[in-house]
C-alpha positions as CSV (number, residue, x, y, z in Angstrom):
1,M,-3.7,1.1,44.2
2,T,-6.0,0.2,41.3
3,Q,-5.5,-3.4,40.1
4,Y,-7.3,-5.5,37.6
5,L,-7.6,-9.3,37.8
6,L,-7.8,-10.8,34.4
7,L,-9.5,-14.2,33.9
8,N,-8.7,-14.7,30.2
9,R,-10.7,-16.8,27.8
10,I,-13.0,-18.7,30.2
11,K,-14.5,-21.6,28.2
12,V,-18.0,-22.4,29.5
13,Q,-20.2,-25.2,28.5
14,N,-24.0,-25.3,28.9
15,A,-24.4,-21.8,30.4
16,N,-27.9,-20.3,30.8
17,A,-28.8,-18.4,27.7
18,I,-32.1,-17.1,29.0
19,S,-32.3,-14.0,31.2
20,G,-35.8,-12.7,32.1
21,F,-37.8,-12.7,28.9
22,T,-34.7,-12.2,26.7
23,W,-32.3,-14.8,25.4
24,G,-28.9,-15.1,23.7
25,F,-26.5,-14.3,26.6
26,P,-26.5,-14.8,30.3
27,A,-27.7,-12.0,32.5
28,I,-25.0,-9.7,34.0
29,T,-26.1,-10.9,37.5
30,H,-24.5,-14.3,36.7
31,F,-21.1,-12.7,36.3
32,L,-21.3,-10.5,39.3
33,G,-22.5,-13.5,41.3
34,F,-19.4,-15.5,40.1
35,T,-17.2,-12.6,41.2
36,H,-19.0,-12.3,44.6
37,N,-18.6,-16.1,45.3
38,L,-14.9,-15.9,44.5
39,S,-14.6,-12.9,46.8
40,L,-16.2,-14.9,49.6
41,K,-13.7,-17.7,49.1
42,L,-10.9,-15.2,49.4
43,K,-12.3,-14.0,52.8
44,K,-12.2,-17.5,54.1
45,S,-8.6,-18.1,52.9
46,K,-5.2,-16.8,53.9
47,Y,-5.8,-14.0,51.4
48,Q,-8.3,-12.1,53.6
49,H,-6.7,-8.8,52.8
50,V,-7.7,-9.1,49.2
51,S,-11.2,-8.2,48.0
52,L,-12.9,-8.3,44.6
53,N,-15.4,-5.6,43.5
54,G,-17.0,-5.0,40.1
55,C,-16.2,-6.9,36.9
56,A,-16.3,-6.2,33.2
57,V,-17.6,-8.8,30.8
58,V,-15.9,-9.3,27.4
59,A,-17.3,-11.9,24.9
60,H,-15.1,-13.6,22.4
61,E,-17.3,-16.5,21.1
62,H,-20.8,-17.8,21.8
63,H,-22.9,-20.6,20.4
64,V,-26.6,-20.8,21.6
65,H,-28.0,-24.3,21.4
66,T,-30.8,-23.5,18.9
67,F,-32.2,-24.8,15.6
68,G,-34.8,-23.9,13.1
69,K,-35.0,-21.5,10.1
70,Y,-34.3,-18.5,12.3
71,N,-32.4,-20.3,15.1
72,D,-35.3,-19.5,17.4
73,K,-36.0,-22.9,18.9
74,F,-33.9,-24.3,21.8
75,L,-32.5,-27.8,21.7
76,Q,-34.1,-29.9,24.5
77,S,-33.1,-33.1,26.2
78,K,-35.0,-35.6,28.2
79,N,-33.1,-35.6,31.5
80,P,-33.3,-38.4,34.1
81,A,-36.6,-38.4,36.0
82,Y,-36.5,-36.6,39.4
83,L,-40.2,-35.7,39.9
84,S,-42.6,-38.2,41.3
85,G,-44.8,-37.8,38.2
86,D,-41.9,-38.5,35.9
87,V,-40.9,-41.5,38.0
88,N,-44.3,-43.0,37.5
89,K,-44.0,-42.4,33.7
90,V,-40.7,-44.2,33.6
91,V,-42.1,-47.1,35.6
92,Q,-44.9,-47.4,33.1
93,G,-42.5,-47.4,30.2
94,R,-43.1,-43.9,29.0
95,A,-40.5,-41.2,28.4
96,P,-39.9,-38.5,31.1
97,S,-41.0,-34.9,30.6
98,I,-38.8,-32.4,28.8
99,V,-37.8,-29.6,31.0
100,E,-37.4,-26.6,28.7
101,E,-34.0,-25.0,29.0
102,G,-31.9,-22.5,27.0
103,K,-28.3,-23.4,27.0
104,M,-25.2,-22.0,25.2
105,N,-21.4,-22.4,25.0
106,M,-19.3,-19.3,25.3
107,I,-15.8,-18.0,25.7
108,V,-15.6,-14.9,27.8
109,T,-13.0,-12.9,29.7
110,L,-13.7,-11.2,33.0
111,V,-11.8,-8.1,34.2
112,I,-12.3,-7.8,37.9
113,D,-11.4,-4.9,40.2
114,L,-9.0,-6.2,42.8
115,D,-8.2,-4.3,46.0
116,G,-5.3,-5.2,48.3
117,F,-1.6,-5.3,48.5
118,L,-0.1,-8.6,47.3
119,G,3.7,-8.1,47.4
120,R,5.4,-11.5,46.8
121,E,2.1,-13.4,46.9
122,V,1.1,-12.5,43.3
123,S,2.0,-15.7,41.5
124,E,0.7,-17.9,44.4
125,L,-2.5,-16.0,44.6
126,L,-3.1,-16.1,40.8
127,S,-2.6,-19.9,40.8
128,W,-5.0,-20.3,43.8
129,I,-7.6,-18.1,42.0
130,K,-7.4,-20.2,38.8
131,Q,-7.9,-23.4,40.8
132,Q,-10.9,-22.0,42.6
133,C,-12.5,-20.6,39.4
134,L,-12.2,-24.0,37.7
135,M,-14.3,-25.5,40.6
136,Q,-17.1,-22.9,40.3
137,R,-19.9,-22.6,37.8
138,L,-20.4,-19.6,35.6
139,A,-24.0,-18.8,34.6
140,G,-24.9,-22.3,35.5
141,G,-22.4,-23.7,33.0
142,S,-19.3,-25.8,33.6
143,I,-15.9,-24.1,33.2
144,L,-13.8,-26.3,31.0
145,S,-10.6,-24.2,30.9
146,I,-9.1,-20.8,31.6
147,D,-6.3,-19.7,29.4
148,D,-4.5,-17.5,31.9
149,V,-5.0,-15.5,35.1
150,Q,-3.0,-12.2,35.2
151,L,-2.8,-9.0,37.2
152,F,-2.6,-5.5,35.7
153,D,-1.9,-2.1,37.2
154,G,-5.0,0.1,36.7
155,K,-2.9,3.3,36.7
156,S,-0.2,2.3,34.2
157,Q,-0.8,3.4,30.6
158,Q,1.6,0.6,29.4
159,D,-0.4,-2.0,31.3
160,F,-3.6,-0.6,29.7
161,F,-2.2,-1.3,26.2
162,K,-1.1,-4.8,27.3
163,L,-4.6,-5.5,28.7
164,K,-6.3,-4.1,25.6
165,R,-4.2,-6.3,23.3
166,V,-5.0,-9.4,25.4
167,L,-8.7,-8.7,25.2
168,M,-8.8,-8.3,21.4
169,P,-10.7,-9.5,19.5
170,G,-13.7,-9.1,21.8
171,F,-16.7,-7.0,22.7
172,A,-17.3,-5.5,26.1
173,L,-20.9,-5.4,27.4
174,M,-21.8,-1.7,28.3
175,D,-24.8,-0.3,30.1
176,R,-26.9,2.0,27.9
177,A,-29.8,2.6,30.2
178,N,-29.3,6.3,29.5
179,Y,-30.2,5.7,25.9
180,L,-33.5,4.2,27.0
181,A,-34.3,7.0,29.4
182,E,-33.6,9.7,26.8
183,Y,-35.6,7.9,24.1
184,Y,-38.5,7.4,26.5
185,Q,-38.6,11.1,27.4
186,A,-38.6,11.9,23.6
187,C,-41.6,9.5,23.2
188,L,-43.4,11.3,26.1
189,D,-42.8,14.6,24.4
190,K,-44.7,13.3,21.4
191,N,-47.3,11.2,23.2
192,L,-48.1,11.6,26.9
193,E,-49.6,8.1,26.9
194,A,-46.4,6.4,25.6
195,E,-45.2,3.5,27.7
196,Q,-41.7,2.6,28.6
197,L,-42.2,-1.0,27.4
198,E,-42.8,0.3,23.9
199,A,-39.7,2.4,24.0
200,W,-37.7,-0.6,25.2
201,L,-39.1,-2.7,22.3
202,D,-37.9,-0.2,19.8
203,F,-34.4,-1.1,21.0
204,S,-34.9,-4.9,21.2
205,A,-37.3,-5.8,18.4
206,L,-36.4,-6.0,14.7
207,K,-39.0,-3.8,13.0
208,Q,-39.8,-3.4,9.3
209,Q,-41.9,-0.8,7.5
210,A,-43.3,-0.7,4.0
211,R,-42.1,1.9,1.5
212,P,-43.9,2.3,-1.9
213,L,-41.8,1.5,-4.9
214,S,-39.9,4.5,-6.1
215,A,-37.3,3.4,-8.6
216,L,-38.7,5.6,-11.4
217,I,-38.7,8.6,-9.1
218,A,-35.1,8.1,-8.0
219,K,-34.0,7.6,-11.6
220,H,-35.8,10.8,-12.8
221,L,-34.4,13.0,-10.0
222,Q,-30.9,11.7,-10.5
223,G,-30.9,12.7,-14.1
224,L,-32.0,16.3,-13.4
225,D,-29.6,19.2,-13.8
226,E,-30.7,20.5,-10.5
227,V,-28.8,18.3,-8.0
228,R,-30.5,19.9,-5.0
229,L,-33.8,17.9,-5.6
230,Y,-31.9,14.6,-5.7
231,D,-30.1,15.4,-2.5
232,I,-33.4,16.2,-0.8
233,W,-34.7,12.9,-2.1
234,L,-31.8,11.0,-0.7
235,K,-32.2,12.6,2.7
236,H,-35.9,11.6,2.6
237,L,-35.0,8.0,1.8
238,A,-32.6,7.9,4.8
239,Q,-35.6,8.4,7.1
240,P,-38.4,5.9,7.8
241,Y,-41.2,6.3,5.3
242,S,-44.0,8.7,6.4
243,A,-46.5,11.0,4.8
244,N,-44.2,14.0,5.5
245,I,-42.9,14.3,2.0
246,P,-40.5,17.3,1.4
247,Q,-42.5,20.2,0.1
248,E,-39.8,20.9,-2.6
249,L,-40.5,17.5,-4.2
250,I,-44.3,18.0,-4.0
251,D,-44.0,21.3,-5.7
252,Y,-41.8,19.9,-8.4
253,F,-44.0,16.9,-9.3
254,S,-47.2,19.0,-9.1
255,Q,-45.8,21.3,-11.9
256,L,-44.5,18.4,-14.0
257,E,-46.5,18.1,-17.2
258,E,-48.1,14.7,-17.9
259,T,-47.0,13.2,-21.2
260,K,-46.7,9.7,-22.6
261,K,-43.1,9.6,-21.2
262,T,-43.9,11.0,-17.7
263,K,-47.2,9.2,-17.2
264,P,-45.6,6.1,-15.5
265,L,-43.5,8.4,-13.4
266,L,-46.4,10.5,-12.2
267,K,-48.4,7.4,-11.5
268,Q,-45.7,6.1,-9.3
269,W,-45.3,9.4,-7.5
270,N,-49.1,9.6,-6.8
271,E,-48.9,6.0,-5.3
272,Y,-45.9,7.0,-3.3
273,V,-47.6,10.0,-1.8
274,N,-51.0,8.4,-1.3
275,P,-50.4,4.6,-0.9
276,T,-53.2,2.1,-0.7
277,N,-53.5,-1.5,0.3
278,K,-52.8,-2.5,-3.3
279,T,-49.7,-0.3,-3.8
280,D,-46.6,-2.3,-4.5
281,A,-44.0,-1.8,-1.8
282,K,-40.7,-3.1,-0.4
283,W,-40.0,-3.7,3.3
284,E,-37.2,-1.9,5.0
285,Y,-35.7,-2.5,8.5
286,L,-36.1,0.4,10.9
287,S,-33.0,1.7,12.6
288,K,-32.8,1.5,16.4
289,P,-33.1,4.9,18.2
290,N,-29.3,5.0,18.8
291,P,-26.4,3.7,16.8
292,G,-24.3,0.8,18.0
293,Y,-24.7,-3.0,18.5
294,L,-27.6,-2.5,21.0
295,V,-29.2,-5.5,22.7
296,P,-31.8,-6.0,25.3
297,I,-30.4,-7.1,28.7
298,M,-31.6,-8.0,32.2
299,T,-29.8,-5.9,34.8
300,G,-31.4,-6.9,38.1
301,Y,-34.6,-7.2,40.1
302,K,-37.4,-5.0,41.5
303,A,-39.0,-5.9,44.8
304,I,-42.8,-6.4,44.4
305,S,-43.4,-7.4,48.0
306,P,-42.2,-6.6,51.5
307,V,-39.3,-8.6,53.0
308,Y,-40.9,-11.5,54.8
309,D,-39.5,-13.6,57.7
310,N,-38.4,-17.0,56.4
311,R,-40.9,-18.7,58.7
312,D,-43.8,-16.9,57.0
313,V,-43.1,-18.3,53.5
314,A,-43.4,-22.0,52.5
315,N,-41.0,-24.0,50.4
316,T,-38.0,-21.6,50.7
317,R,-34.5,-22.7,49.9
318,D,-33.3,-22.5,53.5
319,S,-34.8,-21.9,56.9
320,E,-33.0,-18.6,57.8
321,T,-32.7,-16.1,54.9
322,P,-35.5,-13.5,54.7
323,V,-37.7,-13.7,51.6
324,C,-38.7,-11.0,49.1
325,F,-40.6,-11.5,45.8
326,V,-39.1,-9.7,42.8
327,E,-39.5,-9.3,39.1
328,S,-36.8,-9.0,36.5
329,V,-35.6,-5.6,35.4
330,H,-34.7,-5.1,31.7
331,S,-32.7,-2.4,30.1
332,V,-30.5,-1.8,27.0
333,G,-26.9,-2.8,26.6
334,E,-24.3,-2.4,23.9
335,W,-21.5,-4.7,22.7
336,L,-18.6,-2.3,22.4
337,G,-15.5,-3.4,20.4
338,I,-12.4,-3.5,22.6
339,N,-10.6,-1.4,20.0
340,R,-12.8,1.6,21.1
341,L,-11.4,1.6,24.6
342,K,-9.0,4.5,24.7
343,N,-7.7,4.7,28.3
344,N,-7.9,3.4,31.8
345,E,-11.0,5.4,32.5
346,D,-12.8,3.4,29.8
347,I,-11.9,0.2,31.7
348,V,-13.3,1.7,34.9
349,S,-16.5,2.6,33.0
350,S,-16.9,-1.0,31.8
351,L,-17.0,-2.4,35.4
352,W,-20.4,-3.6,36.6
353,N,-21.3,-3.2,40.3
354,Y,-24.2,-4.0,42.5
355,E,-26.5,-1.1,43.4
356,Y,-29.4,-1.2,45.8
357,E,-32.0,1.5,46.5
358,N,-35.6,1.4,47.6
359,G,-36.3,-2.1,46.5
360,W,-34.3,-1.9,43.3
361,Y,-31.5,-4.5,43.1
362,L,-29.6,-3.5,40.0
363,C,-26.3,-4.1,38.2
364,Q,-24.9,-0.8,36.9
365,Q,-21.7,0.7,35.6
366,T,-19.9,3.7,37.0
367,K,-20.1,6.6,34.6
368,Q,-16.8,8.5,34.5
369,S,-16.7,12.2,33.9
370,E,-14.6,13.5,31.1
371,N,-11.0,13.5,32.0
372,H,-9.3,16.9,31.5
373,E,-5.9,16.0,32.9
374,N,-3.0,17.4,30.9
375,D,-0.1,15.8,32.7
376,L,3.1,15.1,30.8
377,D,2.8,11.3,30.9
378,Q,-0.6,11.4,29.3
379,Q,0.6,13.7,26.6
380,V,3.7,11.6,25.8
381,A,1.6,8.4,25.8
382,E,-0.7,9.9,23.1
383,L,2.2,10.5,20.8
384,F,3.0,6.8,20.4
385,D,1.2,4.0,18.8
386,P,0.0,1.5,21.4
387,I,1.9,-1.3,19.7
388,D,5.1,0.7,20.1
389,E,4.6,0.7,23.9
390,L,4.8,-3.1,24.0
391,I,8.0,-3.5,22.1
């Protein structure tokens, strides 16, 4: 039986806002680690028959502790001295060092895949889970409150609509690694020396490109009787500026007679086709390779060394666990509006899970194949508005 444990509106204070070399939201590993820790507590309690698997992350509010013109500087604090060097500074009357940290406050909801038959233990278990969650940390931050803990049937269409209404307004974090793979392959088709980092930066960086001024050109083409040329011009403007000017426009302006009236127009056209460093221009933001609210995310780690025996590595956290050195793995994610979730399969597709293979420790989502079921219940459900199902 598929069941979803809902931890609704978790209010977190001072969570880690830095993940890898990106910032703005905790890494997905924080949320899976939170779920894993809660699952371990279940195994040590009287609810051993219950297990927690993947989880979906839905963001409702977030506030990163930053300042500056572009909100690109983290607020810092001078914490009590705990290093020997800082202790000496304090003894001498100087201030302790500032340990750079990126913190944020957020309100998130976790939808966790729960496996196990509960029977009459539902209310007791939900109360126990809420108590345990309040004693944990999430992404290094303190959990101040949880609005509610509920259980939903993953096979019920009516429960799906109830869950969807509880999650709104919010945005679910979705894995879009396939976007990066497809775009990188397209870059390789154009340039065999293209690097995957450059493709990733096209998703994560805000890029601008100069376009020569073209107000006179647009006004002239808009006033022509031949609408086709103006449509071609609009399609050209919709693309990033390049030297690939439509041939129809080149032919038209090459045949346009220069007069006192058309001289400024032709001058602007020549500057538009053959710009120089002195050409007046305006800056335009370049669209990302795919549509959607796309963001850079950290999705796990890649091993860069063999697994060492704990005794072979100095200064480890404990004296038993084997040690492996890793680097962060970055990918592309999308904040998807909850209103775009259409059925239970979309909930399943939003669940993040651990994946391990050949030194890659990743957090990934299960991709669901297109559902072609035509059962009567599904057809009837589609005839009604979701709100009607709740009345």
